[in-house]
C-alpha positions as semicolon CSV with decimal commas, in nm:
position;residue;x (nm);y (nm);z (nm)
1;M;12,281;8,841;7,939
2;K;12,060;8,712;8,216
3;I;11,715;8,863;8,205
4;N;11,508;8,631;8,418
5;R;11,573;8,450;8,747
6;L;11,351;8,149;8,677
7;D;11,629;7,896;8,732
8;I;11,714;8,042;9,073
9;V;11,352;8,063;9,187
10;F;11,265;7,718;9,051
11;K;11,564;7,563;9,233
12;E;11,476;7,740;9,559
13;R;11,121;7,606;9,540
14;N;11,196;7,265;9,384
15;V;10,983;7,353;9,082
16;Q;10,979;7,109;8,792
17;N;10,966;7,231;8,432
18;R;10,688;6,985;8,346
19;V;10,457;7,130;8,612
20;I;10,509;7,486;8,488
21;A;10,470;7,368;8,127
22;K;10,136;7,205;8,205
23;F;10,012;7,510;8,396
24;I;10,118;7,762;8,130
25;G;10,028;7,541;7,834
26;K;10,380;7,532;7,691
27;T;10,626;7,250;7,627
28;E;10,893;7,147;7,875
29;F;11,144;7,247;7,607
30;T;11,009;7,604;7,612
31;I;11,025;7,621;7,991
32;S;11,383;7,492;7,977
33;K;11,475;7,768;7,728
34;W;11,319;8,027;7,958
35;R;11,492;7,881;8,261
36;N;11,831;7,897;8,088
37;N;11,773;8,249;7,951
38;K;11,791;8,125;7,592
39;R;11,443;8,271;7,534
40;Q;11,220;8,488;7,748
41;P;10,861;8,441;7,859
42;S;10,612;8,717;7,790
43;L;10,506;8,948;8,068
44;E;10,173;8,765;8,084
45;E;10,351;8,431;8,122
46;L;10,572;8,570;8,399
47;I;10,260;8,694;8,578
48;E;10,105;8,346;8,557
49;I;10,422;8,186;8,697
50;A;10,437;8,445;8,976
51;K;10,074;8,372;9,067
52;L;10,133;7,996;9,071
53;L;10,443;8,025;9,288
54;R;10,298;8,307;9,501
55;V;10,598;8,531;9,442
56;S;10,636;8,884;9,317
57;I;10,700;8,914;8,946
58;Y;11,009;9,113;9,050
59;D;11,148;8,792;9,201
60;L;11,142;8,639;8,853
61;I;11,346;8,905;8,673
62;E;11,699;9,029;8,720
63;P;11,717;9,363;8,897
64;T;11,860;9,655;8,704
65;N;12,162;9,832;8,842
66;W;12,286;10,132;8,651
67;D;12,566;10,233;8,890
68;N;12,849;10,107;8,668
69;E;12,670;10,154;8,336
70;K;12,870;10,349;8,078
71;S;12,594;10,395;7,820
72;E;12,427;10,729;7,754
73;T;12,124;10,834;7,949
74;Y;11,810;10,944;7,769
75;E;11,885;11,307;7,849
76;E;12,240;11,283;7,713
77;F;12,116;11,125;7,393
78;V;11,846;11,391;7,342
79;K;12,107;11,665;7,386
80;K;12,333;11,498;7,130
81;V;12,047;11,471;6,878
82;K;11,953;11,837;6,929
83;D;12,316;11,942;6,880
84;I;12,325;11,761;6,544
85;K;12,026;11,957;6,405
């Protein structure tokens, strides 16, 4: 599952992993893992990247779209739990 859009944004802006790594204080390996969605940066780290690149933090994460989602909503789940009691 893709959570962040770092690879897309970095490619659009010709951003190198080593520059981000130096700025954030992480290894290039860590930035590569983030970029490939193998691991995720913390919210604080995303904010630092957004500041450096002068983009919205929302540009760095995948948008949510619940239109075709088949999972229960919070309200449906609460009703089910209440019915069990």
